[in-house]
N, C-alpha and C positions, 0 to 999 in steps of 0.2 A: 504459449506465454501470453501475457496481457499487456494493455497499455493503460497509463493513468496520468493524471495531471492534478496538481495541487497549487493553491495560491494563498498568500497572506499579504495583507496591505490595506489600503483604502478600499472601501466597499465598491465593487464593480458588478455589473451584470454578468452572470455566469456565461452568457453567450459570448462575451468578449474573449474568452479562452476556449470554451468547450464546443461552440458551434460556428462562430463567425470566421475565424482565421482560415487561410487556404488549406492548411494541413492540421485542422483542429482535431480534437479527440474523436469527434464523430467521424471525420474523414479517416482517421487512423483505425477506426473500428472495422472498416472494410478494405483499407489500403495502407497498412503500416509499412514503414520502410526499414526499420531497424529491429524488427521482431523476427523470431524463428518462423512464425506464421503471419502472413499479411492480414488474415481475417480474424477479427475478435468479435464473434457474433453470438456468444453464449451468455448473453445478459449484460447488464450494466448497473451502475448505481451512483448516487450522489449523496454526500454528507456535507451539510453546510451549517455554519454557526451564525446566530443572530442575537436576539435579546435574552435568550435563555441559555443556561449553562450547557445543556445537552444539545447535540446537533440534530437538525432535521435529517430525515433519511428517506430516500426514494430509490427503490430497486425494482427491476423487472427482468423477465427472462427473454424479452424480445431483443433482437439485434438493435443496437443503439441507433443505427441509421434509419430504422423504419418506425420509430416511436414518435408520433407527433406530440404526445404529452411531454416528453423530455425536451423537445425543442421549445415548447410553450413555457415550461418552467424556467428554462435557461434564459429566455427572453424577459421574464418578469421578475426573477429573484435577483436581488443584490446582496452580496455578502463580502465581508472582509477576510473570510477564511473558509475555504471549502476544499473538498477532495472529490474527485470523480474518476471512475474506473470503467473500462470495457473489458469483458472477460473472454479469454480463450482457454477453455477448460483443459487442465492437465490431470484431472481426476475429480470425481464427485459429479453428481447429477446436475443438470441444468435446472435450478430451482431458485426461488427468491432467497432462501436461507443460505445458498451457496454463492450468491452474488456479493461482491465487495461494494462499498466499504462495510466493515463490521463495526458495531459500536458497543460500548460498555460504559454506562454512566456518561461522563463528559468526553470519553475517549473515542476516537474513530481511527480505523486502520485499514489500509489496502496494500496489496502485494502483487508483485510481478516476479514469478520464480517458481520453484518446485523443491519439495523434499524428496530426494531420490530414495526409492525403496519404501515409500510411505506405507504401503499396505502391510509391510513386515514389521514396522515399528509403531504403527498408529496406536495399538492397544497399550503398549508400554508407556507411550507418551501421555495418553489419556489417563491411564492409571496413576501417573505421577502427579496429576493436578490435585490441588486441594479440593475438598467437596464443594466449597462455595464457588470456586472458579469453574469446576466441571459442570455445575448446574447451569452455567451460562451457555454451554454448548448447544447450538441450534442446528447447524449444518453438518456436513461431512468432509469439508475440505481441509487440506493441510495448512492453508493460509489462516483460516479461523483458529485452528488449533495452535498455530504459532503465536497468534495474538493472545490467546489465553495463557500460553506459557510465559509471555512477557508480563501479563498481569500478575501471574503467580510469582514472578521474580522481582516484583517491586516497581512496576511501571509508574505508579503514581508519584513516587519520590525520586526515582533514579532511571530516567528513560534509556540512556545509553547503556548503563549497567544491566538493565532488564533485558535489552535485546542481546547483549553479549552473553548473558547467562542462559537465555532461552536458546541461543545458537549452540552453546556448549551442550545443553541437554539433548538437542537433536543429534549432534555429532556422536555423543556418548551412546545414545540409544542405537544408532547405526552400528557402532563398534560392537556393542553387546550382542547384536543380532547377527554378527559375522559379516557385516557389509562394509564396503569401503564408503565412508561418509561422502555424500553428494548433495550439496545444498546450494541453491541459487536464491538469493535474497536481495531484491530491490523493493523496498517498501517505504511508505509514508504514513505518518500517524500524528495525531494532534489531541491536545486536551482542551482546545478552544482558546488557548493563549499563544503557545508557541507551535511551530510546525517542524517536525523532525523527519528525517529520511536516512536510510541506510543503503549502501551498495556493497554487497559482499558475495563471494562464491568460494567454494572449496577448490574450484579449478580456475583457469585463467579467463573464463568467459562469463564474468558477472553481467547480468542484464544492464542495459544502458541507463544512464541518469544524467540529466542536464538541468541547469538553472539559469535564469535570466531575470532582469528587471523588466516589468511590463511598462511599455512606453505610455500607455494610458493609465494614469493614476499612480505610477511609480512603485506599486507593490512588487513582490517577488514570486515568480513561478518556479516550481520544481516538477519535472516531467520525465516520462519515459523516453520521449523523443520530441524534438522541437516542433512547434505548431506553426511557426512563422520563420521559415528558413531565409527569406529574403531580407527582412529588416531586423530580426532579433540578434542580440549579442549573446549567444549561448555559450555557457561554460560547461564543459564536460566534468562531471564529478569522478575523481579517480576511484578505482576499485578499493575495497577495504577502507571505506570512509563513512563517517557519521556526520550528518548535517543537522544543524539547528538554526532555524530562522525565527527571529522575533521582529517586532515592529520596526526596529531601527538597526538590525545587525544580522549577519549570517556568519556562523562559525563552521568550519570543516575540520574534523578531528580524525585521527587514525582509528580504525575499528578492527577488533579481533575478539574471538570468543574468550570468555573467562569462566572460571569454575562456577558452576551453579550452586545456589544456596541450598536447594532442595534435592535430596537424593532420588534417583530414579527407582521406581518399584521394579523389582526383577521379575 
């Protein structure tokens, strides 16, 4: 499993969340406390929003703790909305194309979790994509494919519905393959305006998710695990929840799969 952190609010230096805190995302890359594996050394990535509609993107295959470029960027870049991820691969080669976040136009997406039996349903899910969306496929991960399913299901106009329908497509593909559906989905994504997150699993062990207001600047963070356990007022997000954060509000709504718009290709 992976670790990630996202932020929306007044512009802050990325280092305030990603490198400076005692249990920052960089610290979690080699010593996570609430992940299945404490080490997340299979690459990392940043997506941040500034004056342009599309996010900046920096990804590499080095462990996050050993890349001086990452630390330098975090010290210099200020942003009011960014996503950052450290990877522990559950499938797919260690390559830049397989590192999170993934982007499409103004959207960015990152994931902690896994599609169970992915090798047996990957072809059916890829075949179910529209041609225009399939052409965006660059890597080989289940996470990127799930993002593309969301786009195919109307992410631009209905974020929660798109995730719900994409989830339904994955579960239905598993059933058609004769598998017991097994999906772990704790993800964050943004269009540059709002920040969304989902926590869901087909079993009782959905990957962790927390949110808190940043003391410096007053913006809101949403993370895989807290980066400041001493001073932060962290709220655990319940399983089967969908979160939307805007500049002045946060909403937590129930989340469940709903029937997909597009039929799977058999």
